[in-house]
C-alpha positions in Angstrom: 8.4 -236.9 -71.7 8.7 -240.6 -72.1 7.7 -242.7 -74.8 4.2 -244.0 -75.9 3.3 -247.7 -74.8 2.5 -249.8 -77.8 -0.9 -248.8 -79.1 -1.5 -245.8 -76.8 -3.2 -242.8 -77.9 -3.8 -240.2 -75.5 -4.8 -236.8 -76.4 -2.8 -233.4 -76.0 -4.0 -232.9 -72.5 -2.8 -236.0 -71.8 0.7 -235.5 -73.4 1.1 -232.3 -71.6 0.4 -233.9 -68.1 3.5 -236.1 -68.4 4.9 -236.1 -71.9 3.2 -238.4 -74.3 2.4 -241.2 -71.9 4.3 -243.5 -69.6 6.6 -246.2 -70.7 6.7 -249.0 -67.9 7.8 -252.0 -70.4 10.9 -250.9 -72.0 12.2 -254.0 -73.6 15.8 -253.7 -72.0 17.1 -255.2 -68.8 17.7 -252.7 -66.1 21.0 -254.5 -65.4 22.5 -254.2 -68.8 21.3 -250.7 -69.0 23.3 -249.6 -65.7 26.0 -251.9 -66.3 26.6 -250.3 -69.7 26.5 -246.7 -68.3 28.9 -247.6 -65.5 31.3 -249.0 -67.8 31.3 -246.3 -70.5 31.8 -243.7 -67.6 34.8 -245.6 -65.8 36.5 -246.7 -69.3 36.1 -243.1 -70.6 37.4 -241.6 -67.5 40.3 -244.0 -67.3 41.3 -243.3 -71.0 41.3 -239.7 -70.7 43.5 -239.7 -67.8 46.1 -241.7 -69.5 45.9 -240.5 -73.1 44.4 -236.8 -72.6 47.2 -234.9 -70.8 46.8 -231.5 -72.4 43.7 -229.6 -73.4 42.6 -230.1 -77.3 39.7 -228.0 -77.3 39.9 -224.5 -79.0 36.7 -223.1 -78.5 35.6 -220.2 -80.9 39.2 -220.4 -82.7 38.4 -223.8 -84.5 36.6 -224.7 -87.4 36.6 -225.1 -91.3 35.3 -222.0 -92.9 32.4 -222.5 -95.3 32.1 -221.1 -98.7 32.0 -217.4 -99.0 28.9 -217.3 -100.9 27.1 -219.3 -97.9 28.4 -216.6 -95.6 27.4 -213.8 -97.5 24.0 -215.3 -97.7 23.5 -216.1 -93.9 24.6 -212.4 -93.4 22.7 -210.6 -95.7 20.4 -208.1 -94.1 17.4 -209.0 -96.4 17.6 -212.8 -95.3 17.7 -211.9 -91.8 14.8 -209.5 -92.1 12.8 -212.3 -94.0 13.8 -214.7 -91.1 12.3 -212.2 -88.6 9.5 -211.5 -90.6 8.4 -215.1 -90.9 8.8 -215.5 -86.8 6.8 -212.6 -86.4 4.0 -214.1 -89.1 4.2 -217.4 -87.1 3.3 -215.6 -83.9 0.5 -213.9 -85.4 -0.7 -217.2 -86.9 -0.7 -218.6 -83.4 -2.6 -215.9 -81.7 -5.3 -216.1 -84.5 -5.6 -219.9 -83.9 -5.9 -219.4 -80.1 -8.7 -216.5 -80.5 -10.6 -217.9 -83.3 -9.7 -221.6 -83.5 -11.7 -224.4 -81.7 -12.2 -224.1 -78.2 -11.3 -227.8 -77.5 -7.6 -228.2 -77.0 -7.5 -231.5 -78.6 -8.4 -229.9 -82.2 -6.8 -226.3 -81.8 -3.0 -226.4 -83.1 -2.1 -223.6 -80.9 -1.3 -225.9 -77.6 1.0 -228.1 -79.7 2.8 -225.5 -81.6 3.8 -224.1 -78.3 4.6 -227.3 -76.3 5.8 -229.4 -79.3 7.1 -227.5 -82.1 8.4 -224.6 -80.3 9.6 -226.2 -77.0 10.7 -229.6 -78.3 11.4 -228.6 -82.0 13.9 -226.2 -80.9 16.3 -229.1 -79.9 17.1 -230.5 -83.4 16.8 -226.9 -85.1 19.4 -225.9 -82.8 21.5 -228.7 -83.2 21.4 -228.4 -86.9 21.6 -224.8 -87.9 22.7 -223.0 -84.4 20.8 -220.5 -82.6 17.9 -220.2 -84.9 15.8 -218.4 -82.3 17.9 -215.5 -82.5 17.4 -215.5 -86.0 13.4 -215.9 -86.0 12.6 -214.2 -82.8 9.5 -212.2 -83.1 10.6 -210.5 -79.7 13.5 -209.1 -81.7 11.4 -207.9 -84.8 8.7 -206.3 -82.7 11.4 -204.5 -80.6 12.7 -203.4 -83.9 9.7 -202.1 -85.2 8.7 -200.5 -81.9 12.2 -198.7 -81.9 12.1 -197.5 -85.0 8.5 -196.1 -85.0 9.6 -194.2 -81.7 12.9 -192.9 -83.3 10.7 -191.7 -86.4 8.1 -189.9 -84.1 10.8 -188.0 -82.4 12.5 -187.1 -85.7 9.3 -186.0 -87.5 8.0 -183.7 -84.7 9.9 -180.7 -83.4 10.9 -180.6 -79.7 8.6 -179.3 -77.5 9.5 -176.6 -75.3 8.3 -176.2 -71.6 4.9 -174.3 -71.5 5.6 -172.7 -68.2 9.0 -171.1 -69.4 9.1 -167.3 -69.5 9.1 -165.8 -73.0 12.4 -164.6 -74.6 13.2 -161.1 -73.8 14.3 -159.2 -76.9 17.6 -157.3 -76.8 16.9 -153.6 -77.2 20.1 -153.2 -79.3 19.9 -155.8 -81.7 16.8 -157.9 -82.5 17.0 -161.6 -81.7 16.0 -163.4 -85.0 15.8 -166.8 -83.0 12.5 -165.4 -81.5 10.8 -164.8 -84.8 12.3 -167.5 -86.9 9.7 -170.3 -88.0 12.4 -173.0 -87.5 12.8 -174.7 -84.1 15.8 -173.7 -82.1 18.9 -175.4 -83.1 22.2 -175.9 -81.7 23.6 -173.2 -83.8 23.1 -169.5 -83.6 20.8 -168.3 -86.6 21.7 -166.0 -89.4 22.3 -162.1 -88.1 24.8 -160.4 -85.9 25.6 -161.0 -82.2 25.9 -158.7 -79.6 29.5 -157.8 -80.8 28.2 -157.0 -84.2 30.0 -160.0 -86.2 28.4 -162.1 -88.7 27.2 -165.6 -87.8 26.8 -168.9 -89.5 23.4 -169.6 -91.1 20.9 -171.8 -88.9 20.5 -175.4 -89.3 17.3 -177.2 -89.1 17.6 -179.7 -86.3 15.5 -182.3 -88.3 18.6 -182.9 -90.5 20.3 -184.7 -87.7 18.9 -187.6 -85.7 22.0 -187.2 -82.9 22.1 -183.7 -82.1 19.3 -183.6 -79.5 19.6 -187.1 -77.8 20.8 -187.0 -74.3 19.8 -183.8 -73.4 18.7 -180.1 -74.4 20.3 -178.7 -77.5 23.4 -176.3 -76.5 25.7 -174.1 -78.5 28.8 -175.8 -79.9 30.9 -172.8 -79.0 30.2 -172.2 -75.3 28.0 -175.3 -74.1 25.2 -172.8 -73.0 21.4 -173.8 -73.9 20.6 -173.0 -77.7 17.4 -171.0 -76.5 19.5 -168.3 -74.8 22.2 -165.9 -76.4 25.8 -166.9 -76.1 27.1 -164.8 -73.0 29.8 -162.1 -74.0 29.7 -160.2 -70.9 28.3 -160.5 -67.4 24.7 -159.0 -67.7 23.4 -156.2 -65.4 21.0 -157.1 -62.5 18.2 -156.2 -64.4 19.0 -158.3 -67.4 19.5 -161.5 -65.1 16.0 -161.1 -63.9 14.8 -161.0 -67.7 16.6 -163.8 -68.9 14.6 -166.7 -69.5 14.9 -170.3 -68.4 16.2 -172.6 -71.0 13.6 -174.8 -72.1 14.0 -178.3 -73.0 12.7 -181.2 -75.5 10.5 -184.0 -74.0 12.2 -186.8 -72.5 14.2 -189.2 -74.4 12.2 -192.5 -74.7 13.7 -195.4 -73.1 14.0 -197.0 -76.9 16.5 -194.1 -77.9 18.8 -194.6 -74.9 18.9 -197.9 -73.5 20.6 -198.6 -70.4 23.5 -201.0 -70.0 22.7 -204.4 -69.0 24.4 -205.2 -65.4 27.2 -208.0 -66.0 25.8 -209.5 -62.8 22.6 -210.4 -64.5 24.1 -213.0 -66.9 21.5 -215.6 -67.7 19.6 -215.2 -64.5 16.4 -213.9 -66.2 16.5 -216.9 -68.7 16.6 -219.4 -65.8 13.8 -217.6 -64.1 11.6 -217.8 -67.8 12.6 -221.5 -68.1 11.3 -222.5 -64.7 8.1 -220.3 -65.6 7.7 -222.0 -68.8 8.3 -225.6 -67.5 5.7 -224.9 -64.5 3.3 -223.9 -67.1 3.8 -227.0 -69.1 4.0 -229.7 -66.1 2.5 -228.4 -63.3 -0.5 -225.9 -64.2 -3.8 -227.2 -64.1 -5.0 -226.6 -67.5 -1.8 -225.9 -69.5 -3.4 -226.1 -73.0 -6.6 -224.0 -72.3 -7.1 -221.0 -74.4 -7.2 -218.3 -71.3 -4.0 -220.0 -70.0 -2.1 -219.7 -73.1 -3.2 -216.3 -74.1 -2.4 -214.9 -70.5 0.9 -216.5 -70.6 1.9 -215.5 -74.0 0.8 -211.9 -73.4 2.7 -211.5 -70.1 5.9 -212.9 -71.9 5.5 -210.5 -74.9 4.7 -207.4 -72.9 7.4 -208.0 -70.2 10.1 -209.0 -72.8 9.4 -205.8 -74.9 9.3 -203.5 -71.8 12.6 -204.8 -70.5 14.1 -204.6 -73.7 12.8 -200.8 -74.1 15.2 -200.3 -70.9 18.0 -202.2 -71.9 18.0 -202.4 -75.3 18.2 -205.4 -77.9 20.9 -207.0 -75.8 18.3 -208.2 -73.6 17.2 -211.0 -75.3 20.3 -212.9 -75.2 20.0 -212.8 -71.5 16.3 -212.4 -70.7 14.6 -214.4 -73.4 14.3 -217.7 -72.1 13.7 -219.4 -75.5 16.5 -217.7 -77.3 18.9 -218.8 -74.2 17.6 -221.9 -74.4 18.5 -222.3 -78.3 21.8 -220.6 -78.2 23.3 -223.1 -75.4 22.0 -226.1 -77.5 23.6 -224.5 -80.5 26.8 -224.9 -78.7 26.6 -228.5 -79.8 25.9 -227.6 -83.2 28.5 -228.7 -86.2 27.7 -225.1 -87.6 29.1 -222.0 -85.5 31.2 -219.0 -85.9 34.5 -218.2 -84.9 36.0 -215.4 -83.0 36.7 -213.3 -86.2 32.9 -214.0 -87.3 33.6 -216.4 -90.0 30.9 -219.2 -90.5 32.6 -222.7 -90.0 31.9 -226.5 -89.9 33.4 -227.4 -86.5 33.8 -230.3 -83.8 30.6 -229.9 -81.6 33.0 -230.2 -78.6 34.9 -227.2 -79.7 31.9 -225.1 -79.8 30.9 -226.5 -76.3 34.2 -225.3 -74.9 33.4 -221.9 -76.1 30.3 -221.7 -73.8 30.8 -218.4 -71.8 31.1 -218.5 -68.1 28.4 -216.0 -67.0 26.2 -215.6 -64.0 23.1 -217.9 -64.3 24.6 -220.4 -66.5 24.6 -223.1 -63.9 21.2 -222.2 -63.0 19.6 -222.4 -66.5 21.4 -225.8 -66.9 20.1 -227.1 -63.7 16.4 -225.8 -64.6 16.7 -227.9 -67.7 17.8 -231.1 -65.9 15.5 -230.5 -62.9 12.4 -229.9 -65.1 13.2 -233.0 -67.4 13.7 -235.2 -64.3 10.4 -234.0 -62.8 8.6 -234.8 -66.1 10.0 -238.3 -65.5 8.7 -238.8 -62.1 5.2 -236.9 -62.6 3.6 -240.0 -64.1 5.0 -242.6 -61.4 2.2 -244.1 -59.3 3.6 -243.2 -56.1 3.9 -239.6 -57.1 0.3 -239.5 -58.5 -1.0 -240.8 -55.0 1.1 -237.9 -53.4 -0.5 -235.3 -55.5 -4.0 -236.7 -55.1 -3.6 -237.2 -51.4 -1.7 -234.0 -50.5 -3.6 -231.3 -48.1 -1.9 -228.6 -50.0 -3.6 -229.6 -53.3 -2.3 -230.9 -56.7 -0.9 -227.4 -57.9 0.9 -226.5 -54.9 2.3 -229.9 -54.3 3.6 -230.4 -57.8 5.0 -226.9 -57.6 7.1 -228.0 -54.5 8.1 -230.9 -56.3 9.3 -229.3 -59.4 11.5 -226.7 -57.0 12.7 -229.5 -54.9 14.0 -231.8 -57.8 15.7 -228.6 -59.5 17.0 -227.4 -56.3 18.4 -230.8 -55.5 20.3 -231.0 -59.2 21.6 -227.6 -58.2 22.7 -228.4 -54.8 24.5 -231.7 -56.2 26.5 -229.8 -58.5 27.4 -227.2 -56.0 28.8 -229.9 -53.8 30.7 -231.4 -56.8 32.2 -227.8 -57.5 33.3 -227.3 -54.0 35.1 -230.9 -53.8 36.6 -230.0 -56.8 38.3 -226.8 -55.7 39.4 -228.4 -52.5 41.1 -231.5 -54.3 42.6 -229.3 -56.8 43.6 -226.5 -55.0 42.5 -224.0 -57.6 41.9 -220.5 -57.1 39.5 -220.3 -60.1 35.7 -220.9 -59.4 34.9 -224.4 -60.7 31.0 -224.0 -60.5 31.0 -221.7 -63.7 34.4 -223.3 -65.1 32.8 -226.7 -65.5 29.1 -225.7 -66.2 29.7 -226.5 -69.7 29.7 -230.1 -69.0 26.1 -230.3 -68.0 25.0 -229.3 -71.4 25.8 -232.7 -72.9 23.8 -234.3 -70.1 20.9 -232.0 -70.6 20.7 -232.9 -74.2 20.8 -236.7 -73.7 17.7 -236.3 -71.2 16.1 -234.0 -73.6 16.3 -236.4 -76.4 15.5 -239.4 -74.2 12.3 -237.9 -73.0 11.1 -235.6 -76.0 11.8 -237.8 -79.1 8.5 -239.6 -79.1 6.5 -236.5 -78.6 8.1 -234.7 -81.3 7.6 -237.7 -83.8 4.0 -238.3 -82.8 2.5 -235.1 -81.8 4.7 -232.9 -84.1 3.0 -234.2 -87.3 -0.3 -234.0 -85.5 0.2 -230.6 -84.8 1.3 -229.7 -88.4 -1.9 -231.2 -89.6 -4.0 -229.1 -87.3 -2.2 -225.9 -88.6 -2.8 -227.0 -92.1 -6.7 -227.2 -91.5 -7.2 -230.8 -90.7 -10.2 -230.9 -88.2 -9.7 -234.6 -86.9 -5.8 -235.0 -87.0 -4.5 -238.3 -85.4 -0.8 -238.8 -84.1 0.9 -241.2 -86.5 2.9 -244.2 -84.8 6.4 -243.5 -83.4 9.1 -244.2 -86.2 10.9 -246.6 -83.6 9.2 -249.6 -82.1 9.6 -250.1 -78.5 13.2 -251.7 -78.9 14.4 -249.1 -81.0 13.1 -246.4 -78.7 14.5 -248.0 -75.6 17.8 -248.1 -77.2 17.8 -244.5 -78.2 16.7 -243.3 -74.9 19.3 -245.4 -73.2 22.0 -244.5 -75.7 21.0 -240.8 -75.5 21.3 -240.7 -71.6 24.9 -242.5 -71.4 26.3 -240.6 -74.5 25.3 -237.3 -72.8 27.1 -238.3 -69.6 30.4 -239.5 -71.4 30.4 -236.2 -73.4 30.3 -234.4 -70.2 33.2 -236.4 -68.7 35.1 -235.5 -71.9 34.4 -231.7 -71.7 35.3 -231.7 -68.0 38.4 -233.5 -68.6 39.6 -231.1 -71.3 38.9 -228.1 -69.1 40.6 -229.8 -65.9 43.8 -230.4 -67.8 43.8 -226.9 -68.7 43.2 -225.1 -65.2 44.7 -227.5 -62.9 48.4 -228.7 -62.5 49.0 -231.9 -63.9 49.5 -233.8 -60.8 46.1 -232.6 -59.6 44.2 -232.6 -62.9 42.8 -236.4 -62.5 42.3 -235.9 -58.8 40.3 -232.7 -59.4 37.7 -234.9 -61.5 36.6 -237.4 -59.3 33.9 -235.2 -57.9 32.5 -234.6 -61.5 32.8 -238.4 -61.9 31.0 -239.2 -59.0 28.3 -236.6 -60.0 28.0 -238.1 -63.4 27.4 -241.4 -62.0 24.7 -240.1 -59.8 22.9 -238.1 -62.6 23.3 -241.6 -64.6 21.5 -243.5 -62.3 18.7 -240.9 -61.7 18.2 -240.7 -65.5 18.5 -244.3 -66.3 15.9 -244.9 -63.1 13.3 -242.7 -64.3 13.3 -244.1 -67.9 13.0 -247.7 -66.6 10.6 -246.6 -63.4 
């Protein structure tokens, strides 16, 4: 989302179409912008090759521990519960504004809360405080409440037996006290005597334990036989076999009580799909700020995430919630982090970047961030606007194909680069995931360049609408045209330079010294291509 021209005041609907307006008159020479970018990339590449011969990043083993009091506060259950309650209250407030607020999107705070405070605001919040969305996630709060409710309901009510099961046949020699006891059947025999006449332990109410009956029907601890039938001591007569009742079972265990393990191959693929869907809603959907559109999108997101969390447990959100994955990836570049031993530390952000886990879907997630931002940059170009207006497929279909095409192009370029790196270095590892973390600073540079103006203008306006102001107006950007241009170009160049540094450190760690520099040449070419594209979109 590009910057506002001086004096421009588009409404929120215009800002969601392609950011906060287009910037065609950046007061900076394209020649100097490209020359500075190429100089920074080449100088950093040569300096790293000559002076950086061994890996210096230690990942999640680095950092200076923060005071213990701050650690205890951050880990305190009441503090974390308060953050979850705050997140749930914010979502409830959002739904109230959507349902009962003004129907005009220009005067309703809900669109700005979703597209500005949430999507854009997560960038600085995650860079300053770490993965904040994991702490305030309303999805995690709702899942916790639902799982506790289901667990309480299961333990409050006795297990229900199969109504079609045959009644117990009493033993003519010794009365069976289980059939006449008011307590539900438990995993221990009731008080009395067994067939051998030996005394047994007193009965135990199953409601005293939450785990005895989970995972299947209750059984005898000594024999493993169903608790509803007497423990076999001898082979029964044929007539007795016919009279033996069928073992009864409690109700099927709810998904909340026994979540399935999440397959490792899933990785971040669900988050990549979710991010692509959200960016489609923001940049392509015909009416992204309409009440019906937002209500349907939020309802589908909430219900879908909670249903999948009921199946796979709370671990699903780290892989499937697009906003949590988005915030967690950005937090890799935060100065605050956690060491492998759990200590809260102050660290070099590049150490945190080096600790980014290599998992399936990581490349796809970063390519969605880069591709969607690139599409946002061309969405207000006159040639693309003419294409949308004249396409026989219609605006929405053409824009969807454009978003997908740019995202796939970004991914294809990275895939070619990874393949070339493997050929030049002769490595057996998979460079596609090994160097994926180097794309994160580039994505952050694009996000900063495109969204800074949106956050500083539409952000205060949205907060004023949330506070009850009926006719809030967006303030002027804190940076003038010159300062904004310098910020945008600097953000793009800095992101690429940090990507080169991260890739070089990983290269000298994985490849032999004679091939470490040569193996980075494809990455350098990729950085140059991305830099040209990013600056070209800014300068139009």
